[in-house]
N, C-alpha and C positions, 0 to 999 in steps of 0.2 A: 523325725518327720521332715519331709522336704516339700516345698511348693512344687507344683507342676512345672516341668522344664521344657515342654513342647513349645513350638511356635505359637504365638497368640492366635486366637480365633479369627478367621476370615469372615466376610459377610456371608458367604455360602455356608460355612460351618455353623454360624449363629442361626441362620434360617433353618438349617437341618435339625438343630436341637429343638427349636419350637415345633417343627413338624412332628418330631418324635414324641413330644409330650402332650400334644393336643389332638383331639378328634378333628375330623374333616372340617366341620363348620367353624369351630373355634380356631382351628389352625389358619383358616383363611383370614379371620379377623385379626389375629395377632401378626400374621405375615404382612398384612397391609400396614399395621402400625410399625412393624420393624423397618419397613422401607419408607415410612412417612418422612417427608423432607424436614418438617419441623422437629420431629424426634431425632432425626439424624444430626441436626445441628446441636440439639441439647444433649444428646448422648452419642457421640461419634464412634466410640469403641464398640465393635460388634458383640463381644462377649458380655460387656456391661449392659448393652441394650437388650440382648436376649435374656439376661438374668432379670432385668427389670420386668420384662414382659412375662416371665415365668410366674410372676405373682398373680397373673390374671386368673380369676375364678377360684382363688384359694382364700385362706384366712387373712391375707394382706391385700386382697383385691381393692379394698377401700383406700389403702395407702397408694397403690398404683394410680387409682382414679384421681386422688388428690394431686399427684405429680403431673398427670396428663392435663389436668385442668388449671394448673398453676396455683393450687391451694396448699401445696406441701411447703415444708420449711426450706427446700432447696429447688433450684430451677435447672441446674446443669450437673451432669455426672460425667466424670472422665477417668483417666488413669494417670497417676503421678506419685510424687514423693509426699508422704504424710508424716506428721510429727509423731514419733513413736513407731518403732519397727513392727510392733505387734498389732497395731491398729489395722483393721480391715478396710473400713471406709472412714475418711476424715477430711479435714481441711487440707488443701494443698500448700506445701511449704513454698513461700514466696508469692502466693496469690492471696490477696486480701478480700476477694469477692465472697461475701457472706452467704451467697446463694449457690455456691459451687462446692461440690464434694467430689473426691476422687477415690478410686480403688487403689489401695497400696500396690505399687508396681511389682512388689514381691509376688503378688497373686495374679498378675496380668495374663497368665496362661491357664488359669484354673477353669474348670468346667462351669458354665453359667449357673448350673444348679447348686454349686458350692458358694457362688457369689450372691445369689438371690436372697437368702435369709438375712445377710448383713445389709443389703439394700433396704429391706423392709424395716430394719432397725433404724436406718439413717433418715428415712424420708420425712418423718415428722418429729425429729429429735430437737430438743431445745439447746443443744450444744453444751457449752461450759456451764450454763445455768441449770442443767438437768440435776434432779435430786435422785436419791436412791429408789424412790417409788417409781419414777419414770424409767430409770435404767432397768430395774427388775421387770417392769411390765413390758418394755420393748425387747428385752432379751427373751422374755417369754414368747412374744410374737415371733421373734427370730427363730426360736426353737420349734414353735408350732408350724412355721413354714417348712422347715427342714423335715419335720415329722410327716407333714402332708405330702411332700415330694417323695419321701421314702415309701410312704404307703402306696403311692401310685407307681413307683419304680424302685423296688427293693434292691436292684443291682447297684444303686448309688452307694449302698453301705459298703461295698467292696472297693470303692475308689480309695487308693492309698495315699492321696496327697494331704499335705498339712492342713489346708483349709477345710476339706471334708472331715478330717479328724476333729478339728476345732468345733465345727458345727455339731458333730455327733456328740461331743462332750456336753454341750448345752442341752441337746435333746434328751440325753440320758438323764441329766439332772432334772429336767422337767417331768419326764415320764416316771421317775422314781419318787417325786415329791407327793406323798399321799399319807393320809392318816392310817394308823395300824388297822388292817383288816378291810380297808376300803379299796374299791377298784377305781375310784375317781383320782385325778391328779390335778395339781394346781400350781400356779406361780407362787402362791403363798399357802403354806401348810405348816403352821407353827408346831404342831404336835407330831410331825413326821419323824420316823426313826432314823432318817439319814438318806441321802441321795446316792450313796455309794455302798450298796449292800456288802457286808463283810469287809469294808474298807477300814482304813486307819481311823479310829474314833476321834483322834485329834484334828482330823481334816474333814470331819463330817459336818454338814449343814442340813437343815430340814427342807430347804427349798431355795428358789432363786431370790426370794424377797430378803433372805438373811445374808446374802452375799454383799459385801461392801463395794458395790460398783462405783459409788460416788461418796465424796466426803460430806455431802449435805444429806442428813437423815430425812426419812420420809415425814416425820412429824414437823420438820421445819420447812416443808415444801409449800409453795404458794403458786403453783403453776396450773393453768387450765389444761385439761386433756383435749387435744385436738379432736374434732368430731370423727375424723378418719380413724384415729386410734381407738376411740370409743366403739366404732363399728367393728374394728378388728378384734377387740377383746370380746365384744358381744357374740361374734361368730364362733368363739370357743366355749360358749355357754348354751344352755337350752333356750328354745324360743320363748319359754315362759319365765325366764330370769328377769329380775328387776333391772331397771335401766342402769347402765354403767355410770358411776359418779362423775361429776363434772371436773373434779380436780384430782391431781396426784396427791394422795393423802392416805392416812390410816384407814379411812372409810373405804377407799378403793381396795386396800388389802383385805378388808373384811368381805367385800363383794367377791373378790377373787376366791377366797377360801370357801365361800358359800356356793358359788355358781359354776366354776370351771369344771371341765371334764365331761360335759354331756352334749356338746354341740356336734354338728355333723363333721366339722373339721378336727375335732379333738375329743370325740366320743370313744367308746370302747373299741370299735372296729379299726379306725385309723391308728389308734394307739397300739392295738395288738399287732397290726401289720407292720408298723414301724419298729415295734419292740422285737418282733421276730427277725426283721432285717438286721437289727443291731445286736442280736444274740441275747436278749434280755429275758426271754420266756422259757419256762419249762413246759412240758406238754399240758399239764393241768391248767396253768395260767392261760394258755392259748385257747383251750376249749371253753373255759369259763368266760373269758372276755368276748369271744366271738359270738356268744349268744345273748349278750347283755343289751345290745342296742337293736 
């Protein structure tokens, strides 16, 4: 896999991406934001700014709102050198500003739709203090954003770049995390048979929750879940679900197991559409899922 090698996006190309993804009325709103002088100062790179605004109206809309109103964990987004070649969004090497994050310059030419999921992960992240419950939850939101984008534009699944492939791998993990015989999918699904059907048993995990994203286990976490993240997680559940817990904890894991997979952004239809785009369904799966919601 290789990152995109085309020239970085221009202002005109970033605006064109937003026009392609949004209907007329919504496109006017995001286009005004795209050229807003304050946002231009906070997010000067056109591709990163377009990626941020692609979160509008989707499962991470609350995270976008938190950034726009100054309530997110960061205030500025750019492009630069990050610690760790594989990191997508992170602190900039040589810049100690705790409110600034940058897109790894390795991915500076990627399509905004490939960047948007990782921005959703970064907006309300606790940085080095994050525990595994937070990492799993935010990686779930990341994957849900990619699934939502795929459902609206399946052609994204054919993009051959490294970052699109990375986002697809997390989306496939989330889509396949489910109990035996269940059409629901969740960030946490302890009894799941494995997220890579017919894959190497030694590499199988039941869900995102079981992946060791952080050295701090969920049971040792004492971090509050930002309200914007609570809203994002709630959007992946039904309207009748219990309130999202207030802390990253095992209680949150239980909530995810019980409630995810029924919301308008992560119900049967968007998951079926994204699954088809990713090549995950056979014909029987598709017809069953399409009539469930």
